C-alpha positions as CSV (number, residue, x, y, z in Angstrom):
1,M,-44.7,79.7,61.7
2,A,-41.5,78.1,63.5
3,E,-43.4,75.0,64.1
4,E,-44.7,74.9,60.2
5,A,-41.1,75.2,59.0
6,I,-39.9,72.4,61.5
7,T,-42.7,70.2,60.3
8,V,-41.8,70.7,56.6
9,I,-38.0,70.0,57.1
10,E,-38.9,67.0,59.1
11,V,-41.0,65.7,56.4
12,V,-38.9,66.8,53.3
13,D,-35.3,66.2,53.1
14,L,-33.4,69.5,53.3
15,D,-31.3,68.9,50.6
16,V,-34.2,68.1,48.3
17,L,-35.8,71.3,49.5
18,L,-32.6,73.3,48.9
19,T,-32.2,71.9,45.5
20,T,-35.9,73.1,44.5
21,L,-35.0,76.5,46.0
22,A,-32.0,76.8,44.0
23,N,-33.6,75.8,40.5
24,D,-37.3,76.2,40.6
25,Q,-39.4,79.2,39.4
26,P,-39.7,82.2,41.7
27,P,-43.2,81.6,43.0
28,V,-42.1,78.1,44.3
29,A,-38.8,79.5,45.6
30,Q,-40.4,82.3,47.4
31,K,-42.8,79.7,49.2
32,I,-39.7,77.7,50.2
33,V,-38.0,80.9,51.6
34,R,-41.2,81.5,53.6
35,L,-40.9,78.1,55.2
36,L,-37.4,78.3,55.9
37,L,-37.1,81.9,57.0
38,P,-37.8,81.3,60.8
39,S,-35.0,78.7,60.8
40,Y,-32.5,80.7,58.8
41,F,-33.0,84.3,59.2
42,P,-35.5,84.8,62.3
43,A,-36.6,88.0,63.3
44,K,-36.7,87.2,67.0
45,V,-33.0,86.8,67.4
46,K,-30.2,89.1,67.4
47,I,-29.0,90.4,63.8
48,E,-25.8,88.7,64.4
49,E,-27.4,85.4,65.1
50,A,-29.6,85.7,62.2
51,C,-26.7,86.4,59.7
52,T,-24.8,83.5,61.1
53,R,-27.6,81.1,60.3
54,T,-27.9,82.5,56.7
55,I,-24.1,81.9,56.3
56,T,-24.6,78.2,57.5
57,L,-27.3,78.1,54.7
58,I,-24.9,79.5,52.1
59,E,-22.3,77.0,53.0
60,R,-24.3,74.1,52.8
61,S,-25.8,75.2,49.5
62,P,-24.4,78.4,47.9
63,L,-26.9,78.7,45.2
64,A,-29.9,78.0,47.4
65,G,-28.5,80.4,49.9
66,A,-28.2,83.1,47.1
67,R,-31.6,82.4,46.3
68,F,-32.8,82.5,49.9
69,C,-31.3,86.0,50.1
70,E,-33.2,87.2,47.0
71,F,-36.6,86.9,48.8
72,L,-35.7,88.1,52.0
73,S,-36.9,91.5,51.8
74,S,-40.2,90.7,50.1
75,E,-40.7,88.1,53.0
76,G,-40.6,91.1,55.5
77,A,-36.9,91.1,56.7
78,S,-35.8,94.7,57.9
79,S,-33.5,96.8,55.8
80,K,-31.4,97.3,58.8
81,S,-31.0,93.5,59.1
82,L,-30.2,93.0,55.2
83,T,-27.6,95.8,55.5
84,E,-25.8,94.0,58.2
85,L,-26.1,90.8,56.3
86,V,-24.4,92.5,53.3
87,R,-21.5,93.7,55.7
88,V,-21.1,90.4,57.0
89,L,-20.8,88.5,53.6
90,T,-18.5,91.2,52.2
91,D,-16.3,90.8,55.3
92,I,-16.2,86.8,54.8
93,I,-15.2,87.5,51.0
94,L,-12.5,89.8,52.2
95,A,-11.0,88.0,55.1
96,S,-11.1,84.5,53.8
97,D,-8.6,83.1,51.1
98,R,-10.0,79.5,51.6
99,L,-13.3,79.7,50.0
100,D,-14.0,77.7,46.9
101,A,-15.3,78.8,43.7
102,D,-19.0,77.7,44.4
103,H,-18.9,79.6,47.7
104,I,-17.4,82.8,46.1
105,K,-20.2,82.8,43.6
106,G,-22.8,81.9,45.9
107,I,-21.9,84.9,48.3
108,F,-21.6,87.4,45.3
109,I,-24.8,86.3,43.8
110,A,-26.6,86.9,47.3
111,L,-24.9,90.2,47.7
112,D,-26.4,91.0,44.3
113,H,-29.8,90.2,45.2
114,L,-29.5,92.1,48.5
115,C,-28.1,95.2,47.1
116,R,-30.9,95.2,44.5
117,N,-33.6,95.3,47.2
118,L,-31.7,97.7,49.4
119,A,-31.1,100.1,46.6
120,N,-34.8,100.8,46.3
121,E,-34.7,102.8,49.6
122,S,-32.4,105.9,48.7
123,F,-31.5,106.4,52.4
124,R,-29.8,102.8,52.4
125,R,-27.6,103.7,49.5
126,D,-24.9,105.5,51.3
127,P,-24.2,102.8,53.8
128,L,-23.9,100.5,50.8
129,K,-21.4,102.8,49.2
130,D,-19.2,102.6,52.0
131,L,-19.1,98.8,52.0
132,F,-18.3,99.0,48.3
133,S,-15.8,101.6,48.1
134,G,-12.0,102.1,48.4
135,E,-9.9,99.2,49.8
136,K,-12.9,97.0,50.2
137,L,-13.7,97.4,46.3
138,K,-10.2,96.6,45.7
139,G,-10.6,93.3,47.5
140,L,-13.7,92.3,46.0
141,L,-12.5,92.9,42.6
142,A,-9.6,90.7,43.3
143,A,-11.7,88.0,44.9
144,A,-14.4,88.1,42.1
145,V,-12.3,85.9,39.5
146,F,-15.1,83.7,38.3
147,G,-17.6,84.6,35.8
148,N,-20.8,84.8,38.0
149,A,-19.1,86.4,40.7
150,Q,-17.6,89.1,38.6
151,S,-20.8,89.8,36.8
152,S,-22.6,90.1,40.2
153,L,-20.0,92.6,41.5
154,F,-20.3,94.5,38.3
155,D,-24.1,94.8,38.9
156,I,-23.7,95.6,42.4
157,I,-21.3,98.6,41.5
158,S,-23.9,99.7,38.8
159,I,-26.7,99.8,41.4
160,V,-24.5,101.2,44.3
161,S,-22.4,103.6,42.5
162,P,-19.6,103.9,44.8
163,V,-16.6,106.0,44.2
164,A,-15.0,104.5,40.9
165,E,-11.9,102.3,41.7
166,T,-8.9,102.7,39.8
167,G,-8.7,99.4,38.4
168,L,-12.4,99.0,37.6
169,P,-12.3,100.2,34.0
170,E,-9.5,97.7,33.4
171,K,-11.5,95.0,34.8
172,C,-14.5,96.0,32.5
173,L,-12.4,96.0,29.4
174,A,-10.7,92.8,30.2
175,A,-14.2,91.0,30.5
176,V,-15.0,92.7,27.1
177,S,-11.9,91.8,25.3
178,N,-11.4,88.3,26.5
179,C,-14.4,87.1,24.6
180,H,-13.5,83.7,22.9
181,S,-16.6,81.3,22.4
182,L,-18.8,84.1,23.8
183,S,-21.6,83.4,21.6
184,D,-22.2,79.9,23.2
185,N,-21.2,80.6,26.8
186,E,-24.3,82.0,28.9
187,E,-22.1,82.5,32.0
188,K,-19.5,84.7,30.0
189,Q,-22.5,86.5,28.3
190,A,-23.9,87.6,31.7
191,E,-20.3,88.7,32.6
192,V,-19.9,91.0,29.6
193,R,-23.5,92.4,29.8
194,S,-22.8,93.3,33.4
195,A,-19.6,95.0,32.1
196,H,-21.4,96.8,29.4
197,K,-24.0,98.2,32.0
198,L,-21.3,99.3,34.5
199,V,-19.3,100.9,31.7
200,I,-22.4,102.9,30.4
201,S,-23.5,103.9,34.1
202,Y,-19.7,105.4,34.6
203,K,-19.8,107.0,31.1
204,W,-16.7,104.9,29.9
205,F,-18.6,103.7,26.8
206,D,-16.3,105.3,24.3
207,H,-13.3,103.8,25.8
208,M,-14.9,100.3,25.6
209,F,-16.0,100.8,22.0
210,E,-12.5,102.0,21.2
211,A,-11.1,98.8,22.7
212,M,-13.6,96.7,20.6
213,S,-12.8,98.8,17.4
214,R,-9.0,97.9,17.7
215,L,-9.8,94.3,18.1
216,L,-11.7,94.2,15.2
217,Q,-9.2,96.2,13.3
218,D,-6.5,93.9,14.2
219,T,-8.5,91.0,12.9
220,A,-9.2,92.9,9.6
221,I,-5.6,93.4,9.0
222,K,-4.9,89.8,9.7
223,C,-7.5,89.0,7.1
224,N,-5.2,90.6,4.6
225,E,-2.6,88.1,5.1
226,Y,-5.0,85.1,5.0
227,S,-7.4,85.9,2.1
228,S,-7.4,88.0,-1.1
229,I,-9.5,90.7,0.4
230,E,-7.9,94.0,0.4
231,I,-7.9,96.1,3.4
232,P,-9.6,99.6,2.8
233,R,-7.6,102.6,3.9
234,D,-10.2,103.3,6.4
235,I,-8.6,100.5,8.4
236,T,-5.0,101.3,7.9
237,P,-3.3,103.6,5.3
238,S,0.0,101.9,5.4
239,A,-1.4,98.3,5.0
240,K,0.3,96.5,2.2
241,R,-1.6,94.6,-0.3
242,K,-0.1,91.1,0.0
243,K,-0.9,88.2,-2.1
244,S,-3.5,85.7,-0.4
245,K,-1.9,82.9,1.5
246,L,-5.2,81.3,1.5
247,S,-5.4,81.6,-2.3
248,R,-2.0,80.0,-2.4
249,E,-3.0,77.2,-0.2
250,T,-6.4,76.6,-1.8
251,G,-4.8,76.5,-5.5
252,Q,-5.3,73.3,-7.6
253,G,-3.8,70.2,-6.0
254,K,-2.8,71.9,-3.0
255,H,-3.7,70.9,0.6
256,V,-6.2,73.2,2.5
257,N,-5.0,73.9,6.2
258,R,-8.3,73.5,7.7
259,K,-7.3,74.7,11.2
260,G,-5.8,78.0,10.0
261,P,-2.8,79.8,11.4
262,S,-3.3,79.9,15.1
263,E,-2.7,83.7,15.5
264,F,-5.3,84.4,12.9
265,K,-7.6,81.8,14.4
266,N,-7.5,83.4,17.9
267,S,-8.0,86.9,16.6
268,Y,-10.8,85.8,14.4
269,R,-12.5,84.1,17.3
270,N,-12.2,87.1,19.6
271,S,-13.8,89.3,16.7
272,V,-16.9,87.0,16.8
273,G,-17.0,87.6,20.5
274,I,-17.0,91.4,19.8
275,A,-19.5,91.0,17.1
276,W,-21.9,89.3,19.6
277,Q,-21.4,91.9,22.0
278,I,-22.0,94.7,19.3
279,K,-25.1,92.9,18.2
280,D,-26.4,92.8,21.9
281,L,-25.5,96.5,22.5
282,L,-27.4,97.5,19.5
283,A,-30.7,96.1,21.2
284,S,-30.7,98.9,23.7
285,E,-31.4,102.4,22.8
286,I,-28.9,103.9,25.2
287,S,-25.9,101.9,23.9
288,R,-27.0,102.1,20.5
289,K,-27.0,105.9,20.5
290,A,-23.7,105.9,22.1
291,M,-22.1,103.9,19.4
292,F,-23.4,106.2,16.6
293,K,-22.1,109.1,18.4
294,S,-18.6,107.6,18.6
295,K,-15.7,108.5,16.6
296,H,-14.7,105.0,16.4
297,L,-17.9,103.7,14.5
298,K,-16.4,103.9,11.1
299,V,-13.5,101.7,11.7
300,V,-15.8,99.2,13.6
301,I,-18.2,99.3,10.3
302,V,-15.3,98.9,8.0
303,S,-13.7,96.2,9.9
304,L,-16.8,94.3,10.3
305,K,-17.3,94.3,6.6
306,V,-13.8,93.0,5.9
307,I,-14.3,90.2,8.5
308,S,-17.8,89.2,7.2
309,Q,-16.4,89.1,3.6
310,I,-13.8,86.5,4.6
311,S,-16.3,84.7,6.6
312,V,-18.7,84.2,4.0
313,G,-15.9,83.6,1.3
314,H,-13.6,81.2,3.2
315,S,-15.9,79.5,5.5
316,M,-15.5,76.2,3.9
317,C,-11.8,76.5,4.1
318,Y,-11.4,77.3,7.9
319,D,-13.7,75.3,10.3
320,F,-13.5,77.8,13.1
321,M,-15.2,80.5,10.9
322,D,-18.7,82.0,11.6
323,P,-20.2,83.5,8.9
324,L,-23.6,83.8,10.0
325,L,-22.9,85.7,13.2
326,V,-20.4,88.3,11.9
327,D,-22.2,88.9,8.6
328,A,-25.6,89.1,10.3
329,L,-24.0,91.5,12.5
330,Y,-22.8,93.7,9.6
331,G,-26.1,93.7,8.1
332,S,-28.0,94.7,11.3
333,F,-25.6,97.3,12.2
334,S,-25.9,98.8,8.8
335,A,-29.6,98.8,8.9
336,H,-29.4,100.5,12.4
337,D,-26.9,103.1,11.0
338,C,-29.2,103.8,7.8
339,S,-32.2,104.4,10.4
340,T,-30.2,107.1,12.4
341,H,-29.8,109.2,9.1
């Protein structure tokens, strides 16, 4: 096998091989891992040496190195050696402040793959918990500042289920709440989905849903300031029914401010991101049931109704509005709501 791997590397440029490993379909990637295994995670050397070689691969190509780790278990690497590799990779993250974004992402993705495979063996979960608890978890949360890295860490925590770190709920809520341009950002979508999964696993769903309801409520109230839509008392009993600024701006012979007030624009865009998340959560039976049990459901539905009305009625006036997403969400939410009664 060693001779086969060396022969392949001599014939095919290693960088070409690693690019294929990083980007091709799983069957192709696994075959490449099989060829590289004797060179980058050999079974006949000490575990420390095998881990060092894998780290070298990750340093050369972070995404290929992460993909390499994905198939180590299925290619026969022992659980003991993979647990040691997890320990070494977490130590690298915690000990170094010189890693660039690509290497940090690559290591976290590699850790995600390794932990998924190891968690299939129940007796391996306790050692993993020790590697992702206490001060170590604090350090990992601080290091996972990039989308792919943070979503991978959230997934790992969901799998390993360590003792919850004090700052973990805040990290999840920050990922969920800072959701501008979510509907067209796949990396951010992966991040918030991982946050959702973690929130559900720790039974924090209602706290997250409350935060979403407040963001939507804030946008709905701002709709009162920039449209003729009245705010229902379900949103805020003390809301004043002000004359629409938008109505004044779009009167006969008046210039329309197509950019819209920045505060309203930012709030609206965030509500579109929240809308995308709720629509995504509705697809899961677990999160859907949690929504309809929540005391915050009424505020969410009424807020969405207000936002969808302004989206449909004034999308030609403000170029940042998205009538299809928010209105489609309110329609699907209502359908799900009716189906539960």
